[in-house]
LUMNU-920084 format. One record per residue (C-alpha): residue in one letter; x, y, z. Coordinates in steps of 0.05 Angstrom, whole numbers, plus 5000, padded with zeros to 4 digits. Layout:
BEGIN
+------+------+------+------+
| voro |   xx |   yy |   zz |
+------+------+------+------+
|    A |    X |    Y |    Z |
...
+------+------+------+------+
REM end
This chain:
BEGIN
+------+------+------+------+
| voro |   xx |   yy |   zz |
+------+------+------+------+
|    M | 3758 | 5813 | 4384 |
|    T | 3746 | 5743 | 4412 |
|    T | 3676 | 5717 | 4423 |
|    P | 3678 | 5667 | 4481 |
|    A | 3645 | 5599 | 4473 |
|    P | 3579 | 5592 | 4509 |
|    N | 3587 | 5582 | 4584 |
|    L | 3661 | 5597 | 4585 |
|    D | 3688 | 5653 | 4628 |
|    P | 3739 | 5701 | 4597 |
|    Q | 3798 | 5669 | 4634 |
|    T | 3782 | 5599 | 4608 |
|    T | 3772 | 5627 | 4538 |
|    T | 3841 | 5659 | 4541 |
|    E | 3872 | 5595 | 4567 |
|    L | 3841 | 5554 | 4511 |
|    E | 3864 | 5605 | 4459 |
|    A | 3934 | 5603 | 4488 |
|    A | 3935 | 5527 | 4486 |
|    A | 3912 | 5528 | 4413 |
|    F | 3967 | 5578 | 4396 |
|    R | 4020 | 5534 | 4430 |
|    S | 3994 | 5475 | 4390 |
|    L | 3999 | 5515 | 4325 |
|    V | 4070 | 5536 | 4341 |
|    A | 4090 | 5465 | 4359 |
|    H | 4059 | 5439 | 4294 |
|    L | 4096 | 5491 | 4252 |
|    R | 4162 | 5473 | 4287 |
|    E | 4150 | 5400 | 4270 |
|    R | 4133 | 5416 | 4198 |
|    S | 4197 | 5451 | 4178 |
|    D | 4186 | 5421 | 4108 |
|    V | 4130 | 5471 | 4098 |
|    Q | 4163 | 5535 | 4075 |
|    N | 4139 | 5604 | 4096 |
|    I | 4123 | 5622 | 4024 |
|    D | 4077 | 5561 | 4021 |
|    L | 4041 | 5585 | 4083 |
|    M | 4035 | 5655 | 4055 |
|    N | 4009 | 5630 | 3988 |
|    L | 3958 | 5584 | 4020 |
|    A | 3937 | 5620 | 4084 |
|    G | 3962 | 5691 | 4078 |
|    F | 4007 | 5686 | 4139 |
|    C | 4072 | 5652 | 4159 |
|    R | 4116 | 5639 | 4219 |
|    N | 4144 | 5710 | 4213 |
|    C | 4073 | 5738 | 4217 |
|    L | 4061 | 5698 | 4280 |
|    S | 4125 | 5725 | 4311 |
|    N | 4104 | 5796 | 4292 |
|    W | 4036 | 5787 | 4323 |
|    Y | 4068 | 5759 | 4386 |
|    R | 4114 | 5819 | 4390 |
|    E | 4057 | 5868 | 4377 |
|    A | 4015 | 5835 | 4432 |
|    A | 4073 | 5842 | 4481 |
|    E | 4083 | 5915 | 4461 |
|    A | 4009 | 5928 | 4472 |
|    R | 4021 | 5906 | 4544 |
|    G | 4083 | 5949 | 4552 |
|    I | 4131 | 5891 | 4543 |
|    E | 4188 | 5901 | 4495 |
|    I | 4210 | 5840 | 4455 |
|    S | 4259 | 5845 | 4399 |
|    K | 4243 | 5819 | 4329 |
|    D | 4298 | 5766 | 4338 |
|    A | 4270 | 5744 | 4405 |
|    S | 4199 | 5738 | 4380 |
|    R | 4222 | 5697 | 4320 |
|    E | 4261 | 5651 | 4366 |
|    I | 4198 | 5640 | 4407 |
|    I | 4160 | 5618 | 4345 |
|    Y | 4216 | 5580 | 4309 |
|    G | 4244 | 5547 | 4372 |
|    M | 4314 | 5569 | 4352 |
|    P | 4348 | 5631 | 4325 |
|    Y | 4317 | 5650 | 4258 |
|    A | 4384 | 5648 | 4222 |
|    E | 4394 | 5577 | 4246 |
|    W | 4324 | 5556 | 4223 |
|    Q | 4337 | 5587 | 4155 |
|    K | 4403 | 5551 | 4148 |
|    R | 4372 | 5484 | 4167 |
|    N | 4305 | 5488 | 4132 |
|    Q | 4295 | 5545 | 4083 |
|    R | 4300 | 5529 | 4009 |
|    E | 4302 | 5576 | 3950 |
|    A | 4231 | 5591 | 3928 |
|    T | 4211 | 5563 | 3861 |
|    A | 4189 | 5607 | 3804 |
|    E | 4118 | 5582 | 3815 |
|    Q | 4120 | 5599 | 3889 |
|    K | 4146 | 5669 | 3874 |
|    A | 4093 | 5681 | 3821 |
|    A | 4038 | 5659 | 3868 |
|    F | 4066 | 5703 | 3923 |
|    A | 4068 | 5763 | 3876 |
|    T | 3995 | 5751 | 3858 |
|    N | 3969 | 5735 | 3928 |
|    R | 4009 | 5780 | 3974 |
|    P | 4043 | 5836 | 3935 |
|    D | 4045 | 5883 | 3995 |
|    H | 4071 | 5834 | 4046 |
+------+------+------+------+
REM end
């Protein structure tokens, strides 16, 4: 649940949160050098998590969005294309950290 900043009405709070989300998505699109496994190991979420949260929020409002569509919203292109352009094989160290930090993800 979101706690609004002092003196902000709920609509303004939502608009500010949406703007911050758009900025995060834009930043992640620009930083394709940062791999999802790096995000998972450092922050416990990645671009795929964001796309899942987006899809779940839509579904909570009765809007059906496919997994592929929600990923394209976050990645700015089809996921397969992003993978082909940007995804590298995870190193042994990255895989070990992932196994330690997020074994159920």
